[in-house]
One Martini backbone bead per residue (centre of mass of N, CA, C, O) as a GRO file, in nm:
protein
  163
    1ALA     BB    1   2.452   6.899  -4.874
    2HIS     BB    2   2.130   7.066  -4.871
    3VAL     BB    3   1.814   7.194  -4.725
    4GLU     BB    4   1.843   7.473  -4.788
    5VAL     BB    5   1.644   7.772  -4.878
    6GLU     BB    6   1.681   8.034  -5.117
    7ALA     BB    7   1.573   8.371  -5.214
    8LEU     BB    8   1.569   8.596  -5.487
    9HIS     BB    9   1.517   8.932  -5.521
   10THR     BB   10   1.536   9.079  -5.834
   11GLN     BB   11   1.474   9.392  -5.766
   12ASN     BB   12   1.664   9.421  -5.473
   13GLY     BB   13   1.879   9.175  -5.399
   14SER     BB   14   1.741   8.997  -5.190
   15TRP     BB   15   1.741   8.757  -4.930
   16ARG     BB   16   1.561   8.448  -4.838
   17ARG     BB   17   1.425   8.219  -4.623
   18LEU     BB   18   1.307   7.894  -4.655
   19ALA     BB   19   1.195   7.606  -4.662
   20ASP     BB   20   1.293   7.297  -4.640
   21LEU     BB   21   1.392   7.025  -4.756
   22ASN     BB   22   1.367   6.678  -4.721
   23LEU     BB   23   1.653   6.660  -4.884
   24GLY     BB   24   1.974   6.664  -4.904
   25ARG     BB   25   2.138   6.846  -5.183
   26HIS     BB   26   2.318   6.830  -5.499
   27GLY     BB   27   2.314   6.866  -5.839
   28MET     BB   28   2.038   6.960  -5.926
   29GLN     BB   29   1.709   7.003  -6.044
   30ALA     BB   30   1.468   7.256  -6.154
   31LEU     BB   31   1.098   7.298  -6.164
   32LEU     BB   32   0.836   7.501  -6.277
   33TYR     BB   33   0.492   7.390  -6.183
   34GLN     BB   34   0.211   7.507  -6.084
   35ASN     BB   35   0.355   7.651  -5.820
   36GLU     BB   36   0.580   7.426  -5.831
   37VAL     BB   37   0.878   7.285  -5.716
   38TYR     BB   38   1.094   7.059  -5.884
   39VAL     BB   39   1.322   6.836  -5.739
   40ILE     BB   40   1.592   6.668  -5.917
   41GLY     BB   41   1.793   6.465  -5.782
   42GLY     BB   42   2.122   6.424  -5.714
   43SER     BB   43   2.320   6.458  -5.407
   44GLN     BB   44   2.453   6.367  -5.076
   45GLU     BB   45   2.742   6.368  -5.212
   46LYS     BB   46   3.041   6.429  -5.317
   47GLY     BB   47   3.049   6.305  -5.647
   48ALA     BB   48   2.768   6.181  -5.639
   49ASN     BB   49   2.473   5.956  -5.758
   50GLU     BB   50   2.235   5.849  -5.524
   51ILE     BB   51   1.963   5.978  -5.649
   52GLY     BB   52   1.755   5.771  -5.775
   53ARG     BB   53   1.463   5.662  -5.925
   54GLU     BB   54   1.400   5.460  -5.672
   55SER     BB   55   1.368   5.703  -5.508
   56PRO     BB   56   1.134   5.893  -5.328
   57TYR     BB   57   1.346   6.160  -5.366
   58PHE     BB   58   1.402   6.224  -5.665
   59MET     BB   59   1.122   6.383  -5.648
   60GLU     BB   60   1.040   6.715  -5.528
   61ALA     BB   61   0.781   6.889  -5.396
   62TYR     BB   62   0.805   7.249  -5.380
   63THR     BB   63   0.674   7.489  -5.144
   64PRO     BB   64   0.701   7.789  -5.073
   65ASP     BB   65   0.649   7.873  -4.733
   66VAL     BB   66   0.642   7.556  -4.659
   67GLN     BB   67   0.631   7.325  -4.415
   68THR     BB   68   0.725   7.019  -4.455
   69ALA     BB   69   0.673   6.703  -4.444
   70ARG     BB   70   0.832   6.430  -4.264
   71PRO     BB   71   0.991   6.174  -4.209
   72PRO     BB   72   1.079   5.983  -3.984
   73THR     BB   73   1.326   5.903  -3.805
   74GLY     BB   74   1.455   5.622  -3.978
   75ALA     BB   75   1.324   5.592  -4.234
   76THR     BB   76   1.252   5.395  -4.472
   77GLN     BB   77   1.250   5.326  -4.843
   78GLY     BB   78   0.997   5.080  -4.866
   79LEU     BB   79   0.740   5.235  -4.960
   80ARG     BB   80   0.454   5.135  -5.152
   81LEU     BB   81   0.233   5.287  -5.399
   82PHE     BB   82  -0.101   5.179  -5.529
   83PRO     BB   83  -0.187   5.418  -5.678
   84ASN     BB   84   0.044   5.690  -5.808
   85PRO     BB   85  -0.186   5.843  -5.837
   86ALA     BB   86  -0.495   5.901  -5.652
   87PRO     BB   87  -0.812   5.877  -5.561
   88ALA     BB   88  -1.046   5.997  -5.387
   89GLY     BB   89  -1.176   5.716  -5.212
   90GLY     BB   90  -0.980   5.511  -5.288
   91ARG     BB   91  -0.776   5.245  -5.347
   92LEU     BB   92  -0.477   5.136  -5.162
   93SER     BB   93  -0.160   5.006  -5.208
   94LEU     BB   94   0.057   4.850  -4.967
   95SER     BB   95   0.421   4.813  -4.956
   96TRP     BB   96   0.671   4.627  -4.754
   97LEU     BB   97   0.951   4.578  -4.554
   98GLN     BB   98   0.962   4.330  -4.294
   99ALA     BB   99   1.161   4.207  -4.039
  100ASP     BB  100   0.930   4.091  -3.906
  101THR     BB  101   0.743   3.834  -3.783
  102GLY     BB  102   0.417   3.799  -3.818
  103THR     BB  103   0.180   3.966  -3.631
  104TYR     BB  104   0.089   4.321  -3.663
  105GLU     BB  105   0.069   4.650  -3.576
  106VAL     BB  106  -0.042   4.939  -3.763
  107HIS     BB  107   0.018   5.287  -3.831
  108LEU     BB  108  -0.177   5.531  -3.999
  109SER     BB  109  -0.083   5.840  -4.174
  110LEU     BB  110  -0.219   6.153  -4.294
  111LEU     BB  111  -0.045   6.429  -4.440
  112ASP     BB  112   0.015   6.726  -4.496
  113MET     BB  113   0.269   6.954  -4.606
  114ARG     BB  114   0.245   7.088  -4.298
  115GLY     BB  115   0.187   6.828  -4.087
  116ARG     BB  116  -0.111   6.767  -4.086
  117GLN     BB  117  -0.342   6.559  -3.958
  118LEU     BB  118  -0.618   6.388  -4.144
  119TRP     BB  119  -0.549   6.074  -4.093
  120GLN     BB  120  -0.628   5.752  -3.927
  121GLN     BB  121  -0.503   5.401  -3.876
  122GLN     BB  122  -0.557   5.072  -3.763
  123VAL     BB  123  -0.370   4.770  -3.844
  124THR     BB  124  -0.332   4.438  -3.963
  125ALA     BB  125  -0.032   4.256  -4.019
  126ALA     BB  126   0.182   4.026  -4.219
  127CYS     BB  127   0.490   3.948  -4.240
  128LEU     BB  128   0.681   3.952  -4.491
  129ASN     BB  129   0.623   4.158  -4.731
  130ALA     BB  130   0.409   4.353  -4.675
  131GLY     BB  131   0.045   4.398  -4.730
  132LEU     BB  132  -0.221   4.639  -4.825
  133TRP     BB  133  -0.549   4.765  -4.817
  134ILE     BB  134  -0.695   5.093  -4.859
  135GLN     BB  135  -0.917   5.354  -4.773
  136LEU     BB  136  -0.964   5.657  -4.878
  137PRO     BB  137  -1.052   5.953  -4.828
  138GLN     BB  138  -1.298   6.148  -4.982
  139LYS     BB  139  -1.191   6.452  -4.863
  140LEU     BB  140  -0.959   6.499  -5.092
  141ALA     BB  141  -0.750   6.702  -5.226
  142ALA     BB  142  -0.569   6.792  -5.462
  143GLY     BB  143  -0.233   6.656  -5.409
  144THR     BB  144   0.016   6.644  -5.155
  145TYR     BB  145   0.121   6.373  -4.943
  146LEU     BB  146   0.181   6.200  -4.627
  147LEU     BB  147   0.257   5.859  -4.571
  148GLN     BB  148   0.240   5.682  -4.263
  149LEU     BB  149   0.419   5.393  -4.126
  150SER     BB  150   0.383   5.199  -3.816
  151SER     BB  151   0.550   5.003  -3.608
  152GLN     BB  152   0.700   4.915  -3.328
  153ARG     BB  153   1.017   4.947  -3.486
  154GLN     BB  154   0.903   5.078  -3.758
  155HIS     BB  155   0.940   5.311  -4.047
  156TRP     BB  156   0.736   5.475  -4.295
  157ALA     BB  157   0.744   5.675  -4.611
  158ALA     BB  158   0.521   5.854  -4.847
  159LYS     BB  159   0.425   6.000  -5.129
  160LEU     BB  160   0.093   6.132  -5.208
  161ARG     BB  161  -0.116   6.156  -5.486
  162ILE     BB  162  -0.398   6.353  -5.558
  163ARG     BB  163  -0.652   6.379  -5.829
   0.00000   0.00000   0.00000
């Protein structure tokens, strides 16, 4: 399974290296739609089919020549966003599994797909199976973003589409 992406120039037969995928995979399918390449499914290991529909990486929107934002190292796969896609300025529900009990501070960051931070907020959350509502910034263009959530010892990330 590889994260590397290469493109063939069909007129002169030359290859060039593009930005990496968010997740190394093989045996996947790709679809070009409205100037974005959607990479769907695949496997992270030879002969396996482990990237299932429940994975946030099941379908990846890939824009060539753009270094995409990535979840922090060690990010768990447990952050859920609703609704997704969401309207700019709308309310967004976040839910995740938190191993720690009690009340704790979490840091939220919204990044564009080039990794630039567009918005951040500190909030207080409580208990296991934490959840909260946030208000999204009003001035978000339609597109794909990366929402990161960090507590003292854990990190989560999920792609958020703004319509």
